[in-house]
C-alpha positions in Angstrom: -17.5 -2.3 15.2 -15.6 -5.0 13.2 -12.2 -3.8 11.9 -12.0 -3.0 8.2 -9.6 -5.2 6.3 -7.0 -3.4 4.2 -4.5 -4.9 1.8 -1.1 -3.5 2.6 1.6 -3.6 0.0 5.1 -2.7 1.1 7.3 -2.1 -2.0 10.6 -2.5 -0.1 12.3 -5.8 1.0 14.7 -4.1 3.4 14.4 -5.3 7.0 14.7 -1.7 8.3 12.5 -0.2 5.5 11.0 3.2 5.9 8.0 1.8 4.1 7.3 -0.9 6.6 7.8 1.9 9.2 5.1 4.0 7.5 2.7 1.0 7.4 3.4 0.4 11.1 2.8 4.1 12.0 -0.4 4.1 10.0 -1.7 0.9 11.7 -1.0 2.4 15.2 -3.3 5.3 14.4 -6.0 3.2 12.9 -7.3 0.6 15.4 -10.4 0.0 13.3 -8.2 -1.1 10.4 -6.6 -4.6 10.0 -3.6 -4.5 7.6 -3.0 -7.8 5.8 -0.7 -9.0 3.1 2.4 -6.9 3.7 4.6 -9.9 4.5 3.2 -12.0 1.7 4.4 -9.5 -0.9 8.0 -10.8 -0.2 7.0 -14.3 -1.3 5.4 -13.3 -4.7 7.4 -14.6 -7.6 8.1 -12.4 -10.6 5.0 -12.0 -12.6 4.8 -14.5 -15.4 1.6 -14.8 -17.5 2.3 -18.5 -18.1 1.7 -19.0 -14.4 -1.4 -16.9 -14.3 -3.7 -19.9 -15.1 -5.8 -21.3 -12.3 -4.0 -24.6 -12.1 -0.5 -23.1 -12.2 -0.9 -20.0 -9.9 1.7 -20.2 -7.1 0.3 -20.5 -3.6 1.5 -17.1 -2.4 -0.2 -15.4 -5.4 -3.4 -17.3 -4.7 -3.3 -16.2 -1.1 -2.4 -12.6 -2.0 -5.3 -12.4 -4.4 -7.7 -13.9 -1.9 -6.6 -11.3 0.7 -7.0 -8.5 -2.0 -10.5 -9.7 -2.8 -11.5 -9.8 0.8 -10.0 -6.4 1.6 -12.1 -3.3 1.6 -9.2 -1.0 0.7 -5.5 -1.0 -0.2 -2.5 0.9 1.2 0.6 0.9 -0.8 3.9 2.1 0.8 6.4 2.1 -2.0 9.9 3.5 -2.4 11.0 5.4 -5.5 13.8 3.7 -7.5 15.1 5.5 -10.6 12.2 7.9 -10.5 9.7 5.1 -10.6 7.9 2.8 -8.2 9.9 -0.2 -6.9 9.8 -3.4 -8.9 8.4 -5.1 -5.8 5.4 -2.8 -5.9 4.8 -3.2 -9.6 5.1 -7.0 -9.3 2.5 -7.1 -6.6 0.1 -5.0 -8.7 0.8 -7.1 -11.8 -0.3 -10.2 -9.9 -3.5 -8.4 -8.9 -4.5 -7.1 -12.4 -6.3 -10.3 -13.4 -8.0 -10.7 -10.0 -10.2 -7.6 -9.7 -8.9 -7.6 -6.1 -8.6 -3.8 -5.7 -11.0 -2.6 -8.4 -13.2 0.2 -7.1 -11.6 0.2 -3.6 -10.1 3.1 -1.8 -6.3 3.3 -2.3 -3.9 5.2 -0.2 -0.4 5.6 -1.7 2.5 6.4 0.6 6.3 6.9 0.1 9.2 8.0 2.2 12.7 9.1 1.2 15.9 10.4 2.7 15.8 13.1 0.0 13.7 16.2 -0.4 11.0 14.8 -2.7 9.7 12.1 -0.4 9.4 9.6 -3.3 6.8 11.6 -5.2 8.1 10.5 -8.6 7.6 6.9 -7.6 4.0 7.6 -6.5 3.4 9.5 -9.7 4.5 6.4 -11.6 1.8 4.4 -9.8 -1.1 6.6 -10.8 -1.7 5.2 -14.3 -1.7 1.6 -13.0 -4.0 2.5 -10.1 -6.4 4.3 -12.4 -6.3 1.4 -14.9 -7.3 -0.9 -11.9 -10.1 1.6 -11.2 -9.0 2.2 -7.6 -10.4 5.2 -5.7 -7.3 7.2 -5.1 -7.0 9.2 -1.8 -4.5 12.0 -1.2 -1.1 10.5 -1.2 1.3 10.7 1.7 4.9 11.6 0.9 7.6 11.8 3.6 10.8 13.7 2.7 13.9 13.5 4.9 12.2 10.4 6.4 15.1 9.1 8.6 14.8 12.2 10.7 11.0 12.0 10.9 10.2 8.3 11.5 12.1 5.3 13.0 12.2 1.9 11.4 9.8 0.6 14.1 7.2 3.2 13.1 7.8 5.7 15.9 7.0 9.1 14.5 9.5 11.8 15.5 7.8 14.8 13.8 4.5 16.4 14.8 3.8 17.4 11.2 4.1 13.8 10.0 2.0 12.7 13.0 -0.8 15.1 11.9 -0.5 14.0 8.2 -0.7 10.3 9.2 -3.9 11.0 11.1 -5.3 12.9 8.1 -4.5 9.9 5.9 -6.2 7.5 8.4 -9.3 9.8 8.7 -9.6 10.0 4.8 -9.3 6.3 4.5 -11.9 5.7 7.2 -14.2 8.2 5.5 -13.8 6.5 2.1 -14.6 3.1 3.7 -17.7 4.5 5.4 -18.8 6.1 2.1 -18.4 2.8 0.3 -20.8 1.2 2.8 -23.4 4.0 2.3 -23.2 3.5 -1.5 -23.3 -0.3 -1.4 
């Protein structure tokens, strides 16, 4: 079976990001998924509606939109900053609004935090945007006390997180299969 292409948005620019770690951990458990776009998010300029015209769209934005359009689902791994999603995450989504790239597609939201809430407030801040973009939201994955549960390379240290990641993969695969049935 061909791997399913999934747009991956990492809302952190840190080289040792817990959010890249979450994406890596998810990808290891999902050999039938091919995550794309996570590195490209770093190259997106700040959203500017004046650049959102076909002849002025920056090359990274054009490539990002093409990847989104070709993807069958989206996974967003975003930190919480000031009780909201990161600016990097919001910027990536702002560039996708005019493209229909994730409309109607399954969407898995993930967050990790050293604190006890696991970034839930940041994920909650994404819900209105994702609903506006008509994404099919799956159960979110929130990882509290993340540095004790996952390494920056994606190695999972906690059996509960291991199980929750597998549930997220299973739900995403089921949503992708359901999409095929309804197509």
